[in-house]
C-alpha positions as CSV (number, residue, x, y, z in Angstrom):
1,M,20.1,-8.9,-1.0
2,S,19.5,-7.0,-4.2
3,D,16.1,-5.6,-4.8
4,E,16.6,-5.4,-8.5
5,V,13.6,-6.8,-10.4
6,S,12.5,-7.1,-13.9
7,T,9.7,-5.2,-15.5
8,G,6.2,-5.5,-13.9
9,P,3.3,-7.6,-15.2
10,L,2.2,-4.8,-17.6
11,G,5.7,-4.0,-18.8
12,E,5.7,-0.8,-16.8
13,I,8.4,0.5,-14.5
14,I,7.3,2.4,-11.4
15,C,9.5,4.6,-9.2
16,V,8.1,6.2,-6.1
17,R,9.4,8.2,-3.1
18,G,7.3,10.4,-0.9
19,E,4.9,12.7,-2.9
20,V,6.5,11.9,-6.3
21,F,6.0,8.9,-8.5
22,V,6.8,8.0,-12.1
23,V,5.1,5.4,-14.4
24,S,6.8,4.6,-17.7
25,D,7.2,1.7,-20.1
26,A,10.1,-0.7,-20.1
27,T,12.2,1.7,-22.4
28,G,11.9,4.5,-19.9
29,D,9.6,6.6,-22.1
30,I,6.4,8.2,-20.8
31,V,3.8,7.9,-23.5
32,P,0.4,9.7,-23.6
33,G,-2.8,7.7,-23.7
34,G,-2.6,5.7,-20.5
35,D,-1.5,6.0,-16.9
36,H,2.1,6.9,-17.7
37,G,3.3,10.1,-16.2
38,V,5.2,12.0,-13.5
39,Y,2.8,12.7,-10.6
40,V,3.1,15.1,-7.7
41,R,0.4,15.4,-5.1
42,D,-2.5,13.9,-7.1
43,T,-1.6,15.8,-10.3
44,R,0.1,14.4,-13.4
45,F,2.7,17.0,-14.2
46,I,4.3,15.2,-17.2
47,D,2.3,12.9,-19.5
48,R,5.1,12.6,-22.2
49,L,8.8,12.2,-21.8
50,E,10.7,10.5,-24.7
51,I,14.4,10.5,-25.6
52,L,15.1,10.7,-29.3
53,I,18.4,10.4,-31.3
54,D,18.2,12.3,-34.5
55,G,14.4,12.0,-34.2
56,Q,14.5,8.2,-33.7
57,H,13.5,6.2,-30.7
58,P,16.4,4.1,-29.4
59,R,15.8,0.3,-29.5
60,P,15.3,-1.2,-26.0
61,L,17.5,-3.9,-24.6
62,V,16.4,-4.2,-21.0
63,G,14.7,-2.0,-18.4
64,S,14.4,-2.7,-14.7
65,S,13.7,-1.2,-11.3
66,T,16.9,-0.9,-9.2
67,G,15.0,0.1,-6.0
68,P,11.7,1.6,-5.1
69,A,12.8,5.1,-6.3
70,S,15.2,4.3,-9.1
71,A,15.4,2.5,-12.5
72,T,17.8,1.9,-15.4
73,F,17.0,1.4,-19.1
74,H,19.5,0.1,-21.6
75,G,19.2,0.5,-25.4
76,Y,21.0,1.3,-28.6
77,L,20.5,3.0,-32.0
78,P,21.2,1.0,-35.1
79,L,23.6,2.9,-37.5
80,P,24.2,2.3,-41.2
81,D,27.3,0.4,-42.3
82,T,28.2,-0.7,-38.7
83,G,27.3,-4.4,-38.9
84,P,25.0,-6.3,-36.4
85,D,26.8,-5.2,-33.2
86,P,25.3,-2.2,-31.5
87,V,27.6,0.8,-31.7
88,L,25.8,3.7,-30.2
89,L,24.8,2.5,-26.7
90,I,22.3,4.5,-24.6
91,D,21.9,4.0,-20.9
92,R,19.1,5.9,-19.2
93,R,19.1,6.2,-15.4
94,R,16.2,7.6,-13.3
95,V,16.0,8.5,-9.7
96,I,13.4,10.2,-7.5
97,D,15.4,12.1,-4.8
98,G,13.5,15.3,-4.0
99,S,12.0,15.3,-7.6
100,L,12.6,13.5,-10.8
101,H,16.2,13.4,-12.2
102,E,17.3,11.5,-15.2
103,E,20.7,11.0,-16.9
104,V,21.1,9.7,-20.4
105,A,24.6,8.4,-21.0
106,L,25.7,7.9,-24.6
107,T,28.7,5.9,-25.6
108,N,30.4,5.3,-29.0
109,R,31.7,1.8,-29.3
110,G,32.3,2.1,-33.1
111,R,35.3,2.9,-35.2
112,Q,34.2,6.3,-36.4
113,P,33.3,9.5,-34.5
114,L,29.6,10.3,-34.2
115,S,27.7,13.5,-34.4
116,F,23.9,13.6,-33.7
117,E,21.2,15.5,-31.8
118,V,19.5,14.3,-28.7
119,G,15.9,15.3,-28.5
120,V,13.9,15.5,-25.2
121,R,10.3,15.4,-26.1
122,T,7.9,16.3,-23.3
123,G,4.4,17.5,-22.5
124,T,1.7,17.7,-19.9
125,D,-2.1,17.8,-19.4
126,F,-2.0,18.6,-15.7
127,A,-4.6,15.8,-15.2
128,Y,-6.0,15.1,-11.8
129,I,-5.2,11.6,-10.7
130,F,-8.8,10.3,-11.2
131,D,-9.1,11.9,-14.6
132,V,-6.2,9.5,-15.5
133,R,-7.7,6.5,-13.8
134,H,-11.0,6.9,-15.5
135,G,-9.5,7.5,-19.0
136,R,-10.7,11.1,-19.4
137,S,-8.8,12.9,-22.2
138,L,-7.6,16.4,-21.4
139,D,-6.1,19.0,-23.7
140,A,-2.3,19.3,-23.9
141,V,-0.8,22.4,-22.4
142,A,1.3,24.5,-24.8
143,P,5.0,24.7,-24.0
144,K,6.9,28.0,-23.4
145,D,10.6,28.8,-23.7
146,A,12.5,28.9,-20.5
147,D,16.2,29.5,-19.6
148,G,17.8,26.1,-20.0
149,G,14.6,24.2,-20.8
150,V,10.9,24.5,-21.2
151,R,8.0,25.6,-19.1
152,F,4.3,24.6,-18.9
153,V,1.7,26.6,-17.0
154,R,-1.8,25.5,-16.3
155,A,-4.5,27.9,-17.6
156,D,-5.6,29.0,-14.1
157,G,-2.0,29.5,-13.1
158,V,-2.2,26.9,-10.2
159,D,0.3,24.4,-11.6
160,D,3.7,25.2,-13.1
161,L,6.2,22.8,-14.6
162,L,9.8,23.6,-15.4
163,I,12.0,21.1,-17.2
164,K,15.7,21.9,-17.6
165,T,18.5,20.0,-19.3
166,E,22.3,20.0,-18.8
167,P,23.8,20.8,-21.3
168,P,21.1,23.4,-22.1
169,P,19.2,22.9,-25.4
170,V,20.3,24.9,-28.4
171,R,16.7,25.2,-29.6
172,R,13.1,24.0,-29.1
173,E,11.2,22.3,-32.0
174,G,7.6,22.3,-30.8
175,D,7.5,20.0,-27.8
176,T,11.1,18.8,-28.2
177,L,14.3,20.2,-26.7
178,I,17.3,19.7,-29.0
179,I,20.8,19.1,-27.6
180,P,23.8,18.5,-30.0
181,C,26.2,15.7,-29.1
182,R,29.6,14.7,-30.6
183,L,31.3,11.5,-29.6
184,P,34.8,10.5,-30.6
185,V,35.7,6.8,-30.9
186,G,35.3,5.3,-27.5
187,G,33.9,8.5,-26.1
188,S,31.0,9.1,-23.8
189,S,28.7,12.0,-23.0
190,R,25.6,12.6,-21.0
191,V,22.4,14.7,-21.0
192,C,20.8,15.3,-17.6
193,L,17.2,16.2,-17.0
194,D,15.6,17.9,-13.9
195,V,12.0,18.5,-13.1
196,M,10.6,21.3,-10.9
197,A,6.8,21.1,-10.2
198,T,4.9,23.9,-8.5
199,D,1.4,23.9,-7.2
200,I,-0.4,25.8,-4.4
201,Y,1.5,23.8,-1.8
202,G,4.9,24.9,-3.1
203,T,7.7,23.6,-5.4
204,V,9.0,20.1,-5.4
205,H,12.7,20.7,-6.2
206,P,15.2,18.3,-7.8
207,G,17.5,16.8,-5.3
208,R,20.5,16.4,-7.6
209,R,20.8,19.2,-10.1
210,C,22.6,17.1,-12.7
211,A,25.0,15.5,-10.3
212,A,26.3,12.1,-11.5
213,I,23.6,9.6,-10.8
214,Q,24.1,6.6,-8.7
215,R,21.7,4.0,-7.4
216,P,20.3,5.6,-4.2
217,A,20.7,3.8,-1.0
218,A,17.5,3.0,0.8
219,R,16.9,5.9,3.2
220,V,14.3,6.6,5.9
221,P,12.5,10.0,6.1
222,A,13.5,12.1,9.1
223,G,11.6,11.4,12.2
224,T,11.3,7.6,12.0
225,R,13.7,4.9,13.2
226,H,13.2,2.0,10.9
227,H,15.1,-1.2,11.7
228,V,15.0,-4.0,9.1
229,P,16.0,-7.3,10.8
230,S,17.8,-10.1,9.0
231,V,15.5,-12.8,7.7
232,R,16.7,-16.2,6.4
233,C,14.4,-18.8,5.0
234,S,14.6,-22.2,3.3
235,D,12.4,-20.6,0.6
236,Q,14.3,-17.7,-0.8
237,R,11.2,-16.4,-2.4
238,F,9.9,-15.4,1.0
239,E,13.2,-13.6,1.8
240,R,12.9,-11.6,-1.5
241,L,9.2,-10.8,-0.8
242,L,10.1,-9.4,2.6
243,D,13.1,-7.5,1.3
244,R,11.0,-5.9,-1.4
245,S,8.1,-5.2,1.0
246,F,10.4,-3.4,3.6
247,N,11.7,-1.2,0.8
248,D,8.3,-0.4,-0.6
249,L,7.0,0.7,2.8
250,D,9.9,3.0,3.1
251,A,9.3,4.5,-0.4
252,L,5.6,5.2,0.5
253,K,6.4,7.1,3.7
254,L,5.2,10.7,3.9
255,A,5.7,13.3,6.6
256,D,2.8,15.1,8.2
257,P,2.9,18.7,6.9
258,Q,1.7,19.9,10.3
259,E,4.5,18.0,12.2
260,P,7.2,16.7,9.8
261,S,8.7,14.4,12.4
262,D,5.6,12.2,12.2
263,V,5.7,9.8,9.3
264,F,2.9,7.6,7.9
265,C,2.5,5.4,4.8
266,A,0.6,6.6,1.8
267,A,-1.9,4.0,0.6
268,G,-0.3,3.3,-2.7
269,S,0.9,4.4,-6.1
270,P,-0.3,5.7,-8.4
271,W,-3.9,6.3,-7.4
272,Y,-3.7,6.7,-3.6
273,L,-0.4,8.4,-2.8
274,T,-1.9,10.2,0.2
275,L,-3.0,9.7,3.7
276,F,-5.8,7.0,4.0
277,G,-7.1,6.3,7.4
278,R,-7.9,2.6,6.9
279,D,-4.8,1.8,4.7
280,S,-2.3,3.8,6.7
281,L,-3.5,2.2,10.0
282,W,-3.4,-1.3,8.6
283,A,0.1,-0.8,7.2
284,A,1.3,0.6,10.5
285,F,-0.2,-2.3,12.4
286,M,1.4,-4.9,10.1
287,A,4.8,-3.2,10.4
288,A,4.6,-2.4,14.2
289,P,7.3,-4.9,15.3
290,F,9.8,-3.5,12.8
291,D,8.9,0.2,12.8
292,L,7.2,1.3,16.0
293,D,7.7,5.0,15.1
294,L,5.6,4.5,12.0
295,A,2.8,3.4,14.3
296,G,3.2,6.4,16.5
297,G,3.5,8.8,13.6
298,T,0.4,7.4,11.9
299,L,-1.7,7.7,15.1
300,R,-0.6,11.3,15.8
301,T,-1.2,12.3,12.2
302,L,-4.7,11.0,12.2
303,A,-5.4,12.3,15.7
304,R,-4.6,15.8,14.5
305,R,-7.4,15.4,12.0
306,Q,-9.9,13.5,14.1
307,G,-13.4,14.8,13.6
308,T,-14.7,17.4,16.0
309,R,-18.0,18.6,14.4
310,H,-20.9,17.5,12.2
311,D,-20.4,18.2,8.5
312,P,-22.6,16.2,6.1
313,D,-20.6,17.4,3.1
314,T,-17.4,15.7,4.3
315,E,-19.1,13.2,6.6
316,E,-17.1,14.4,9.5
317,Q,-18.4,13.5,13.0
318,P,-17.0,14.1,16.5
319,G,-14.4,11.4,17.2
320,K,-14.4,10.0,13.7
321,I,-11.1,9.1,11.9
322,L,-10.8,10.4,8.4
323,H,-10.9,8.3,5.2
324,E,-8.5,10.3,3.0
325,I,-6.8,13.5,2.2
326,R,-6.9,14.8,-1.4
327,R,-5.0,17.5,-3.1
328,G,-4.7,18.8,-6.7
329,S,-7.0,20.5,-9.2
330,L,-10.4,19.1,-8.1
331,T,-9.8,20.2,-4.5
332,H,-8.6,23.6,-5.7
333,R,-11.9,24.1,-7.5
334,G,-14.0,22.7,-4.6
335,D,-15.2,19.6,-6.5
336,L,-13.7,17.4,-3.8
337,P,-13.3,18.1,-0.1
338,P,-9.6,18.0,0.9
339,N,-10.5,16.0,4.0
340,Y,-13.1,13.3,3.6
341,Y,-14.4,11.1,6.5
342,G,-16.6,8.6,4.7
343,T,-15.3,5.4,6.3
344,I,-16.8,3.0,8.8
345,D,-13.7,1.1,9.9
346,A,-10.9,3.6,10.3
347,T,-12.1,4.7,13.8
348,P,-12.0,1.3,15.5
349,L,-8.8,0.5,13.6
350,F,-7.3,3.6,15.2
351,V,-8.0,2.2,18.7
352,I,-6.6,-1.2,17.7
353,L,-3.4,0.3,16.5
354,A,-3.0,2.5,19.6
355,H,-3.3,-0.6,21.8
356,E,-1.0,-2.7,19.5
357,A,1.7,0.1,19.6
358,W,1.4,0.1,23.4
359,R,1.8,-3.6,23.6
360,W,4.9,-3.4,21.3
361,G,6.5,-0.8,23.6
362,L,5.4,2.7,22.4
363,P,6.6,4.9,25.3
364,P,4.0,5.5,27.9
365,E,4.0,9.3,27.5
366,Q,3.2,8.9,23.8
367,V,0.4,6.5,24.6
368,A,-1.0,8.8,27.3
369,A,-1.1,11.7,24.8
370,L,-3.2,9.6,22.5
371,L,-5.8,8.5,25.1
372,P,-8.2,11.4,24.6
373,H,-8.3,10.6,20.9
374,V,-8.9,6.9,21.8
375,E,-11.7,7.8,24.1
376,A,-13.3,10.0,21.4
377,A,-13.0,7.2,18.9
378,L,-14.7,4.8,21.3
379,D,-17.5,7.3,22.0
380,W,-18.0,7.6,18.2
381,M,-18.4,3.8,18.0
382,G,-21.1,3.9,20.6
383,D,-22.9,6.9,19.3
384,H,-22.5,8.1,15.7
385,G,-21.2,4.8,14.4
386,D,-24.6,3.2,15.4
387,P,-27.2,5.8,14.3
388,D,-30.2,3.5,14.7
389,G,-29.1,2.1,18.1
390,D,-29.3,-1.5,17.1
391,G,-25.8,-2.3,18.5
392,F,-24.0,-2.7,15.2
393,L,-21.7,-0.2,13.4
394,E,-23.2,0.7,10.1
395,Y,-22.9,3.3,7.3
396,I,-25.0,5.3,4.9
397,K,-23.5,8.2,3.0
398,D,-24.5,11.7,4.1
399,S,-23.3,13.5,0.9
400,E,-24.3,12.9,-2.8
401,R,-20.6,12.8,-3.7
402,G,-19.8,10.4,-0.8
403,L,-19.0,6.7,-1.1
404,D,-21.9,4.3,-1.4
405,N,-19.9,1.6,0.4
406,Q,-17.6,2.7,3.2
407,G,-15.8,-0.4,4.3
408,W,-12.6,-1.6,2.6
409,K,-14.7,-3.0,-0.2
410,D,-15.8,0.5,-1.2
411,S,-16.7,0.0,-4.8
412,H,-20.4,0.3,-5.7
413,D,-20.8,-3.5,-6.1
414,G,-18.5,-4.4,-3.2
415,I,-21.3,-5.9,-1.0
416,Q,-23.5,-8.4,-2.8
417,F,-26.1,-11.1,-2.1
418,A,-25.4,-14.6,-3.6
419,D,-27.9,-13.9,-6.3
420,G,-26.1,-10.8,-7.5
421,R,-28.3,-8.1,-5.8
422,L,-26.4,-5.2,-4.3
423,A,-26.9,-4.6,-0.6
424,R,-28.5,-1.2,0.2
425,A,-27.5,1.0,3.0
426,P,-27.5,1.4,5.9
427,I,-25.1,-1.6,5.9
428,A,-23.5,-3.3,8.9
429,L,-20.4,-5.1,7.7
430,A,-19.2,-8.3,9.4
431,E,-15.6,-7.3,9.6
432,V,-16.4,-3.9,11.1
433,Q,-18.2,-5.6,14.0
434,A,-15.0,-7.6,14.5
435,Y,-12.9,-4.5,14.5
436,A,-15.4,-2.8,16.9
437,H,-15.3,-5.7,19.3
438,D,-11.5,-5.8,19.2
439,A,-11.3,-2.0,19.7
440,A,-13.6,-2.2,22.7
441,V,-11.6,-4.9,24.3
442,R,-8.3,-3.3,23.6
443,G,-9.7,0.2,24.5
444,A,-10.9,-1.1,27.9
445,E,-7.5,-2.5,28.7
446,L,-5.8,0.7,27.7
447,L,-8.1,2.8,29.8
448,A,-7.8,0.6,32.8
449,E,-4.0,0.5,32.6
450,F,-3.8,4.3,32.5
451,G,-6.4,4.8,35.1
452,R,-9.0,6.3,32.8
453,P,-12.8,6.0,33.4
454,A,-15.2,3.9,31.3
455,A,-13.0,0.8,31.0
456,E,-15.8,-1.5,32.3
457,R,-18.3,0.0,30.0
458,W,-16.4,-1.0,26.9
459,G,-15.7,-4.5,28.2
460,A,-19.4,-5.1,28.6
461,W,-20.1,-3.4,25.3
462,A,-17.8,-5.9,23.5
463,E,-19.5,-8.9,25.2
464,D,-23.0,-7.6,24.1
465,L,-21.8,-7.1,20.5
466,A,-20.4,-10.6,20.3
467,A,-23.7,-12.0,21.5
468,R,-25.7,-9.9,19.0
469,F,-23.3,-10.9,16.2
470,R,-23.7,-14.6,16.9
471,D,-27.5,-14.3,16.9
472,R,-27.8,-12.3,13.6
473,F,-24.9,-13.0,11.3
474,W,-24.5,-16.8,11.0
475,L,-25.9,-18.6,8.0
476,E,-25.8,-22.0,6.5
477,D,-25.7,-23.3,2.9
478,A,-24.7,-26.5,1.2
479,H,-21.0,-25.9,2.2
480,G,-21.7,-25.5,5.9
481,R,-22.2,-22.7,8.4
482,Y,-20.6,-19.3,7.7
483,P,-20.9,-15.6,8.8
484,A,-22.8,-13.3,6.5
485,T,-20.8,-10.5,4.9
486,A,-23.2,-7.8,6.3
487,L,-26.7,-6.9,7.3
488,D,-28.5,-4.7,4.8
489,R,-31.0,-1.8,5.5
490,S,-33.7,-4.3,6.3
491,N,-31.4,-6.3,8.7
492,R,-31.3,-9.1,6.2
493,P,-28.0,-11.1,6.2
494,V,-26.1,-10.6,3.0
495,D,-25.5,-14.2,2.0
496,G,-22.8,-13.9,-0.7
497,P,-19.8,-15.8,0.9
498,A,-16.9,-13.5,0.9
499,S,-13.4,-13.0,2.2
500,N,-14.7,-10.5,4.8
501,M,-15.1,-13.5,7.2
502,G,-11.3,-13.8,7.3
503,H,-11.1,-10.6,9.3
504,L,-13.2,-12.0,12.1
505,L,-10.6,-14.4,13.4
506,A,-8.1,-12.3,15.3
507,G,-10.3,-10.0,17.3
508,G,-11.9,-12.3,19.8
509,L,-15.4,-12.1,18.2
510,L,-15.7,-15.8,17.5
511,E,-15.8,-18.6,20.1
512,G,-15.9,-22.4,20.3
513,D,-15.9,-24.1,16.9
514,E,-16.6,-20.9,14.9
515,A,-13.0,-20.3,13.9
516,G,-12.9,-23.8,12.5
517,L,-16.0,-23.2,10.5
518,V,-14.6,-20.0,9.0
519,A,-11.3,-21.8,8.3
520,A,-13.2,-24.5,6.3
521,Q,-14.9,-21.8,4.2
522,L,-11.7,-19.9,3.6
523,T,-9.8,-23.0,2.3
524,H,-12.7,-24.2,0.1
525,D,-11.9,-23.7,-3.6
526,R,-14.9,-21.4,-4.0
527,L,-12.9,-18.7,-2.1
528,A,-9.3,-20.0,-2.2
529,S,-7.9,-19.5,-5.7
530,G,-4.6,-21.3,-5.0
531,W,-2.8,-17.9,-5.0
532,G,-4.9,-16.3,-2.3
533,L,-8.4,-15.5,-1.1
534,R,-11.0,-14.4,-3.6
535,T,-13.0,-11.4,-2.4
536,L,-16.3,-13.1,-3.5
537,S,-17.2,-16.8,-3.9
538,T,-17.3,-18.3,-7.3
539,T,-20.8,-19.6,-6.5
540,C,-22.2,-16.1,-6.4
541,A,-23.9,-14.7,-9.5
542,G,-21.9,-11.5,-9.4
543,F,-18.5,-13.2,-9.3
544,N,-15.9,-11.9,-11.7
545,P,-12.2,-12.8,-11.3
546,L,-11.2,-9.4,-12.5
547,S,-13.8,-7.3,-10.5
548,Y,-12.2,-4.9,-8.1
549,H,-14.0,-6.3,-5.1
550,A,-16.2,-9.1,-6.4
551,G,-13.8,-12.0,-7.2
552,S,-10.3,-10.7,-7.3
553,V,-7.5,-11.5,-4.8
554,W,-6.1,-8.8,-2.5
555,P,-2.9,-9.8,-0.8
556,H,-3.5,-7.8,2.3
557,D,-6.9,-9.5,2.7
558,T,-5.3,-12.9,2.5
559,A,-2.6,-11.9,4.9
560,I,-5.1,-10.7,7.5
561,A,-6.9,-14.1,7.2
562,V,-3.6,-15.9,7.6
563,W,-2.8,-13.8,10.7
564,G,-6.3,-14.6,12.1
565,L,-6.1,-18.3,11.3
566,A,-2.7,-18.5,13.0
567,A,-3.9,-16.6,16.1
568,S,-7.1,-18.8,16.4
569,G,-5.2,-22.1,16.1
570,Q,-6.2,-22.9,12.5
571,H,-2.6,-23.5,11.5
572,E,-3.0,-25.8,8.5
573,A,-5.4,-23.4,6.8
574,A,-3.0,-20.5,7.6
575,S,0.0,-22.3,6.1
576,S,-2.0,-23.2,3.0
577,L,-3.1,-19.6,2.2
578,L,0.4,-18.2,3.1
579,R,2.1,-20.5,0.7
580,G,-0.2,-19.4,-2.1
581,L,0.9,-15.7,-1.7
582,V,4.5,-16.7,-1.6
583,D,4.0,-18.7,-4.8
584,A,2.4,-15.7,-6.4
585,A,5.2,-13.2,-5.5
586,P,7.7,-14.0,-8.3
587,S,5.2,-13.3,-11.0
588,F,5.1,-9.7,-9.7
589,G,8.8,-9.2,-9.2
590,Y,8.2,-9.9,-5.5
591,R,6.2,-6.7,-5.2
592,L,2.7,-7.9,-4.4
593,P,0.2,-5.5,-6.1
594,E,-2.9,-4.1,-4.6
595,L,-4.9,-6.9,-6.1
596,F,-4.8,-9.5,-8.9
597,G,-7.2,-11.8,-10.7
598,G,-9.1,-14.4,-8.9
599,F,-8.7,-17.1,-11.5
600,A,-8.3,-20.7,-10.2
601,R,-4.6,-21.8,-10.1
602,Q,-5.4,-25.2,-11.6
603,E,-6.9,-23.4,-14.6
604,V,-4.5,-20.5,-15.1
605,P,-1.0,-21.4,-14.1
606,I,0.3,-17.9,-13.3
607,P,-1.4,-15.1,-11.4
608,V,-3.2,-12.7,-13.7
609,P,-2.6,-9.0,-13.0
610,Y,-5.4,-6.5,-12.5
611,P,-4.7,-3.6,-15.0
612,A,-5.2,-0.7,-12.6
613,A,-3.7,-2.1,-9.5
614,C,-1.6,0.1,-7.3
615,R,2.0,-1.0,-7.0
616,P,3.7,-0.5,-4.6
617,Q,0.8,-0.5,-2.2
618,A,1.2,-0.1,1.5
619,W,-1.0,-2.8,2.9
620,A,0.1,-5.3,0.2
621,A,3.7,-4.7,1.3
622,G,2.7,-4.7,4.9
623,G,0.8,-8.0,4.3
624,A,4.1,-9.7,3.7
625,L,5.3,-8.5,7.1
626,L,2.1,-9.8,8.7
627,L,2.8,-13.2,7.1
628,L,6.2,-13.2,8.9
629,R,4.5,-12.3,12.2
630,A,2.0,-15.2,11.6
631,C,4.8,-17.7,10.9
632,L,6.6,-16.8,14.1
633,G,3.4,-16.2,16.2
634,L,4.6,-13.0,17.7
635,H,2.3,-11.6,20.4
636,P,3.8,-8.9,22.6
637,D,3.1,-7.5,26.0
638,I,6.1,-5.3,26.5
639,P,4.6,-3.2,29.3
640,A,4.6,-6.5,31.3
641,G,8.1,-7.5,29.9
642,R,6.7,-10.5,28.0
643,L,6.8,-11.8,24.5
644,V,4.9,-14.9,23.2
645,V,6.3,-16.9,20.3
646,A,3.8,-19.4,19.0
647,P,4.9,-20.5,15.5
648,L,2.8,-22.1,12.8
649,R,2.6,-25.9,13.0
650,P,3.1,-27.5,10.6
651,A,5.6,-24.9,9.6
652,P,5.2,-23.6,6.1
653,F,9.0,-23.6,5.6
654,R,11.8,-26.0,6.6
655,F,13.5,-23.3,8.5
656,L,12.9,-19.6,9.1
657,E,15.2,-17.2,11.1
658,L,14.6,-13.7,12.2
659,R,17.6,-11.9,13.7
660,G,18.0,-8.6,15.3
661,L,14.4,-7.7,16.1
662,P,14.5,-4.6,18.4
663,V,12.0,-5.0,21.3
664,A,12.0,-2.4,24.1
665,G,15.7,-1.8,24.0
666,R,16.6,-5.5,23.6
667,T,17.4,-7.5,20.5
668,V,15.4,-10.7,19.8
669,S,16.4,-13.5,17.4
670,I,14.1,-16.4,16.6
671,R,14.9,-19.5,14.6
672,I,12.2,-22.1,13.7
673,D,13.6,-25.4,12.4
674,E,11.5,-28.5,11.6
675,Q,14.3,-30.6,13.0
676,R,15.3,-28.7,16.1
677,G,12.2,-26.8,17.0
678,V,12.2,-23.2,18.2
679,D,15.2,-21.3,19.4
680,V,14.9,-17.7,20.8
681,E,17.8,-15.5,21.9
682,V,17.4,-12.2,23.8
683,R,20.2,-9.7,24.2
684,G,20.5,-6.5,26.1
685,G,18.2,-7.1,29.1
686,T,15.5,-9.4,30.4
687,L,12.4,-10.4,28.6
688,E,10.1,-13.1,29.8
689,L,9.5,-15.5,26.9
690,D,6.5,-17.8,26.5
691,I,7.4,-20.2,23.7
692,V,4.5,-22.3,22.5
693,D,5.7,-25.1,20.2
694,D,3.1,-27.8,20.0
């Protein structure tokens, strides 16, 4: 299936591969004044890139992505005395393959030869990524002549940009390289552009050097074996969403510089194209059945950077999993630490992913090598993660430049009471207690299976946590009982109903009728927008449908709730929320963004984009894969040679088929049909199947 899509909701075209991404308008031009640019390792190396013909901008016809790392733009230049038909056609092709490469093809479809000058206008401000995000204006860097192009050098010499063209320019006029072009009748020519960006980490070289451009095939970074199974569905929108999501996860993969064979997913483009503990772990969890090496690479990459000491400046603690890695000008100057550990949830999520990867068949020797890191993470939960000893994981920043909120809703107003007051730290988040409970249960099973000590301790710890949670977190209002979002520094329940409760369903923290109570809250229209879950209820004073964490819809958040609802038997609620995300996907070219507006579907008939959302974004793409897992109800125990298939009932689609899923050296195909039920086929060995089809 083609992954070609139209322009995004803001008319922007985004190309990303590895450490390089490009944001432009639908003509292909990069224009100063917004977030357009060519970015490498958290620095914007180009903030202007325009193609001119005799000083004029071509008129656009259409621009589109042709894959995660490529795009095409078609236009023309009106000429006098040629009639209404376009004569000078301009096709611009872009690809990231090592670095940025562009080809501008010019064709004369008229009856007279043409002679003109192609101008490549370019510039840079070498802005740090968050200077761009916060709209800070920086001075342009003066261009310098270079052999075959133009060079820009940052004042401190740290960053260096070289742009070369083929054919080479005959001259430079200010910020514009001039290349003459002559076209006979019916003739074509091309101008190629290559970018070389250098920072303290080295040079990102062009991969093509003006070779003829073609649409790049999807490729997988060395060191990961990624298998995309075949998916067929009665709703082709779901097929296209999955196709796009698989490709976006590939595009966001980065190799660990310390061990390039280990690959992880960067959090998202443009703002978070780096290792994020929480985001990278969730993306790997969501993709585990399809890319087990991604899970292993993510775990090993984070294990190498697991905390070993106390450092209040970076919030590092022994056993703690980091929050993010940052590079670029602010880390060069010391304004930001390159490794920052201010996160409360990455550490239990590390244990959860280690167990999930083992259950999906990660080789025992790889699991065994991770166990010391799992034990250190569990010890952190029982010690540093609970500084006051009340039995709940909680956070308060140690550094002035640290994050006020350290769960996934990490903006300053991410945790609110119903009356709009902001919760004050230390804060114990509801979903973090669910992660901790799940991590303790899974960790106990891992330790017992591999003959390690302390397995019984963590099983008992999980039981105690569940009892404390039940006693302290549950509230009631006019809409029924529901779990609080958090406990604040005075141990008061934060009563603003929020999507956090959707994360409680899959980890075993709830019991009895509690999952049904949460399902009723999640499907009520104060949280369910019709497109997905709002992060904060419309009944709260601080609700804003375009707030980052206080009313918007995050696809990964909804997908986690769908997964939990399916796992806890709340199938109708799961199907309802799943269909909302699938309905939203076409409005975003089947690339679900980091977040979008939380407006009610019955009031606003199309999803409203959030202006600064990452796209592609790893856990938004991974969320689509988690929806597929929820539909099929896949629950593995490969060490025991067993796979449970418990599909959603009622099924959200008339039929859904997954073919060629690799499981422990075997190939599994599953078809769910509303007429014929569930059919599972295993090839290449034996696998005990437990098919639950109520």
